[in-house]
N, C-alpha and C positions, 0 to 999 in steps of 0.2 A: 740468659742464653749460655749454654755450656760450650766447652771447647769443641771446635769442629775439626775433624781429622779426615783427610781425603788421600787415599793411596790410588795412584793411577799407573797402569802398566805401560811399559814402552812396547816396541814392536820390532818384528823382523819382516821386511817386505819380501814376498816370495816371487812376485811378478808384477810388471806394469809400473814400476817406479819411474819417476820423471814425467810420465804421461798424465799425472794428476795436476800438473801445472797449467793453470788457465793462461792463454788459450791453446796450449800445445795440442790437447786432445781434439780440439776443433779442426786443427790442420790436417788430421788423419781420420776425420769422420767418426769421432767418438773413441773411447778406450775403456779398458777395465784395469783394475788393480786387485791383487790378492795379497793380503798381509795377515799376520797372526800376532796377537798380544802375547807378551812374555812376562814372566815373574821377576823382571828387573824394574823396580818401581821408583816413581817419584812420590814424595810425601809432602803434604801441606798441612800444617797445624795452625789454626786460627783461634786465638783466645780473646774473647771480648773484654773491653775495659769499661769501667764506670764513667770515665772521662773521655776526652777527645784525643788523648795521647796515642802515638803510634810507635811501635817497636818492630823493626824488620830484621830478621836473622836468616842468612843464607849460609848453611854449613859448607856447601861446596866452594863458596867464595871466601870462606872464613871472614864473613862480614856481619857486623851488627851495628844497626843505626837506631837512634832514638829521636823522636820528633815531638814537639808540643802539640801539633795538630796536623790536619790534612794539608793545609797550605804550606806549612813548614816542610813537610815531606816532599811535596811537589817542587819546592824551590831548590832542593839539593841538586848540585851540578855534577855529582859523581857519576861517570858513565856506567858504572856497575849497577846503578839503581834503575836503569831504564826499563827493564822488564817489569819490575814492581810498580814503578811510577806510571807506566802505561795502563796497567790494571787499575790503579787508583783513579786515574783520570776517567776511565770508563765507568767505574762503579760509583765514584763520589760518595764513599761511606759516610754516614752522619755520626757514627760513633767510633771511638778508638779501639785499638786491638793490638795484640802481639801476633806477628806472623812469622812462622818458622818454615823454611823449605829445605829439602834435602833430596838427593838422587842417588840411586844405586848404580846408575849408568856411568861409565867413564866419560869424561868430557870429550866431545867430538867422536862419540862411539858409533854414530850412524844409526842409532836405535830410536830416533825421534824423541830424545830425552827432553829437549826444550818444549816440544809440542805437548808431551805428556805433562810437564810441569805447568804449562799454560792452561791445559784442561783442568788440572787439579786446582789451580788458583781460581778459575772461573766457577767450578763447582762449589768451592768453599765460600767465595764471595756471594754466589747466588743464594746460598743458605743464610749467610750473615745479613745480607741486604734484603732478604725475602723477595727476590726477583728471579723466579725459576725460568729456565729456558723451555721453549715449547717441545723440543725434541733434540736428538743427536745432531740433526742437520743445522738447526739454529745455533747450537753450541759450537759446532765446527766452523760455521760461517763467521761468527764473531771472533773466534780464536784465530782463524786464518787472517782476518783483517788486522787484528792486534799484532800478530807476529810479523806480518808484512811491513807494518809501520816500524817495528823495532829493528828488523834486519835490513830494511831499505833495499830489498831485493825480491825477485819473484819467489813465491813459496807455493808448495803444493798443499793438498788438503788430506791426503790419505792417512797421515800420521795421527790426526785428531780422533779418528773413528775407533781404532783399537784402544786408545787411551780412555775414550768415553764409554765404550761398550764391551771391551774385552773380546775374547774368542777369535775365531778365524773369520776375517772380514773380506767379503767380495763386494767391490764397489764398481758401479757403472757410471760413466761420465758421458753425457750427451746434451742435446739442446735444452732438455727440460731440467738439467741440473744433475744431482748425484743421487743414485739409488744404492741403498746399503742392505746387505744380507749378512747375518751373523750366524756362524755355524759352530757346533761343539768340536773340540779336539780330542775328546775322550775316545779311546780305542782306535786311534789312528797312528800310523808310523811317524807322525810329526814329533811325538815324544820319543819314540824309539831311535830314530835316525838323526835327531836334532843335536848339533854340537855347535856352540857359539864360541868363537875365538877372537880376542882383541889383538890387533896388530901392534899396538903400542904407539901408533901414530894417529893423531887427531885428524878428522876429515874436515873439509870446508864446503858444505853443501851449497851455500849461496854462490860461490865462485863457479862451481861446476854447472849448476843449473842456469846461471846467467849466460854462460858461454853457449849452452844448448839453445837457450831462448833466442839469443842473437842470431845464431846460425839458422834457426828455424824461420825466423822472420825474414831473413835474407834468402830463404828458399834454397839453401844449400842442399844439393841432391843427396849427398852422403848422409847428412843428418836426417833428412826426411825419410830416407829408406830405412835407416836404423830405427827411427821411431815406429815406422810401420811394422818392422820385424818384431820389435818389442811388444807391439799391440797383439800380433798373431800369437806370440809365445804366451802372453798373459791370458788370452782366450783359451788356448790349449791347456794352460795350467788350471784355469777354472774348471774346464771340462774334466780334467784328470781328477781333481779334488772331488767334484760332485759324483763322479762315477767310481770313486775309490780306486782308481788305477794308479796307486802310489809308485808302482814300478817305473812309471814314465817320468817321475819328477826329476831324477838325476839327469836324464837327457835334456829335459827342459831347462834345468839350471845351467848346464853346459852351454846350451844355445843362448841363454840369456846373458851369460858372461861375455860371450863373443860379441853379441849385438851391442851390449852396453859399452864395451871398450871401443867398438867401432863408432858409437855415438860420440864419445869423447875419450881419448886416451887417458885423460886425467882421472877418470873413474877408477882406474887401477893405480898401482904403485909398486915399487920394488918389493915392499913388504907383502902385499897381497899376492904377487906372483910367486914369491918364495913360499908363502903359506899354501897356495894352491899346489905347488910342486910337491911339497912335503906330504900334504894330505893325500893326494892321489897315489903317491909312491907307497904309502902305508895302508892303502885299502879303501879310502873314501871314494864315493861315487862322483861327487862334484862339490864345488864351492859356490856360494852365492854372495856377491858383494852386497853389503847392507847400506841402505840409503844412497847417498850420492858418492860414496866410495872415496878413493884417494887416500884411504886409511880407515880408521875406525874398526868396526867389527866385521867379521865374515862368518856366514853360516856354512858349516861343513856338514854335508849330507852323507852320513856314514852308517854302514851296517852295524848293528849293535856289537857284534863279535869283533869288529875292527876298531871300535872306539878307543880302547885302552892304548893300542899301538899308535894311533893317530895323535891322541892327546899327549902321549909321552914324547913323540917326535916334535910336536909343536912347542911343548914346554922346554925341551932341550935347546930349541932354536931361539928361545927368548920370548915366545908368544904366550899370552895369558889365556888359558882355557877357563871360560866363565861357567859358573854354576847357574844355568838358566834353562827354562823349559816353557813351552806354550801353556797358556791358561784359557779356561773356558769363559763364556760370556759372563759379565758381571751381574 
């Protein structure tokens, strides 16, 4: 078997983030999310061995480990190895290999980088172990369970779908599970008005999501109302995308920002507020917090003719304007 290489996109969530956590969407009678895959990739390279030895290399962690066999790898107590060890326990590969992982996403970027890497690992091992998944839903379900075990906190599912399928993803959550529709991004303002900026501060999605979950279970009225408002905004965003009413997206992003901060003030940060202020002052229409916020990346929705001015202002303030754009279905 030859070397297996899997590149998986990360994503920017456009609407409905947090609602994909089970059972939050059941508390508000179902929900939708809208997200788009972007060309900020995670990469997995798996090279088979003739023997049972295993070599693991994670460039982001500047980590390289060599083991005599599977049992030796699983016995390692280094906490940095938990992601790969959980995959090894699931797959139980019968042959050895060298596994190299890398990511274009900044650590804590809020772009679903860990979920993208999880999907890449699972696609690579599915080929290596000759155990294919039935469909994107099966792949996402297993990935979700694996990451929940690793993080030991509630996790959503929307991040796995763009990593698995690419494109503009519309996901519906209800009693029957998750329904996915994947759309093209060609000839849409998604590419024209899309600007991704890194705040320089890593986010912590698990902490923010856990607080929302606790308040929702306690039936806190402010939290429940904010979730309902996010649901409505996600539905309107889906309708705007389907009807190609892109002129409505800026207003929806502004409403989403307000509702998300009302859901939990920790979703924002001084860096995000400063970035929002700078962007709007220089001609942007709106900013969209990526992922669970508190730092990480922010999507700036900006007319093409204003991009240079906004980018310059952001860079002068110490923010990193990333070279990123949406990608079509894989």
